[in-house]
C-alpha positions as CSV (number, residue, x, y, z in Angstrom):
1,M,31.2,-35.8,48.2
2,N,33.8,-37.0,45.9
3,P,33.7,-35.0,42.4
4,G,34.1,-38.2,40.5
5,L,30.7,-39.5,42.0
6,R,27.0,-38.1,41.6
7,R,24.2,-39.0,43.5
8,L,21.4,-41.2,41.7
9,Y,18.0,-40.3,41.7
10,T,18.2,-36.5,42.9
11,P,15.0,-34.8,43.5
12,R,14.1,-32.4,41.1
13,P,11.5,-29.3,41.3
14,V,8.3,-29.6,40.0
15,A,5.1,-27.8,39.4
16,V,2.1,-29.1,41.0
17,R,-1.5,-28.2,41.2
18,V,-3.5,-29.9,44.0
19,G,-7.2,-30.5,44.2
20,A,-9.6,-29.8,47.2
21,D,-8.4,-33.1,48.7
22,G,-4.5,-32.0,48.9
23,A,-3.4,-34.7,46.4
24,P,-1.8,-33.8,43.1
25,A,-4.5,-32.8,40.4
26,E,-1.8,-31.6,37.7
27,V,2.1,-32.2,37.2
28,D,3.9,-29.6,35.0
29,G,0.4,-28.8,32.9
30,I,-0.2,-32.5,32.7
31,A,-3.6,-33.8,34.4
32,V,-3.0,-36.5,37.1
33,E,-5.6,-39.8,36.2
34,A,-4.8,-41.3,39.4
35,V,-3.0,-41.4,42.7
36,R,-1.8,-45.1,42.7
37,E,-0.3,-44.8,46.3
38,E,0.5,-42.5,49.0
39,W,2.7,-42.6,51.9
40,L,4.4,-40.4,54.5
41,V,8.1,-40.9,55.4
42,E,9.4,-39.5,58.7
43,D,13.0,-40.2,59.7
44,R,15.8,-38.8,61.6
45,W,13.1,-37.3,64.1
46,W,16.1,-37.7,67.0
47,T,18.1,-35.0,65.1
48,P,17.8,-31.1,64.6
49,R,17.0,-31.8,61.1
50,P,14.1,-34.4,61.0
51,L,12.9,-35.7,57.3
52,R,9.4,-35.7,56.7
53,R,8.0,-36.1,52.9
54,H,4.7,-36.6,51.8
55,Y,4.9,-39.0,48.4
56,F,2.4,-39.9,45.8
57,E,2.9,-42.4,43.1
58,L,0.7,-41.2,40.2
59,A,-0.3,-41.9,36.9
60,L,-0.6,-39.0,34.5
61,A,-2.7,-38.3,31.7
62,D,-0.1,-38.8,28.9
63,G,0.8,-42.3,30.2
64,R,3.7,-41.7,32.3
65,A,3.9,-42.8,35.6
66,L,5.5,-40.5,38.2
67,T,6.3,-40.0,42.0
68,V,6.2,-36.8,43.6
69,F,6.6,-35.4,47.2
70,R,6.7,-32.2,49.5
71,R,8.7,-31.8,52.3
72,G,6.7,-31.3,55.7
73,R,4.1,-29.0,55.2
74,G,5.7,-27.0,52.4
75,E,4.5,-25.7,49.3
76,R,7.5,-27.2,47.2
77,W,7.2,-30.3,45.4
78,Y,9.7,-32.5,44.0
79,R,9.8,-35.3,41.6
80,Q,11.8,-38.3,42.2
81,R,12.7,-41.7,40.6
82,A,12.4,-44.9,42.6
């Protein structure tokens, strides 16, 4: 990457506690009021490193809207601006 350029909306690690249904229940200690939307992205399936992300658009108890995802079936979660 060119040193003068920076990536926009780079995913950042975030602490997520999931509920019994597997959906986020808490993000960085803030309760999830509602899951507004949920979707799965599968891309580059034809390559040696396919992309699989499970996204959730959330409404948090502090009034913020936030999009989080996890890669594949991994336990690591990330937040990302749209």
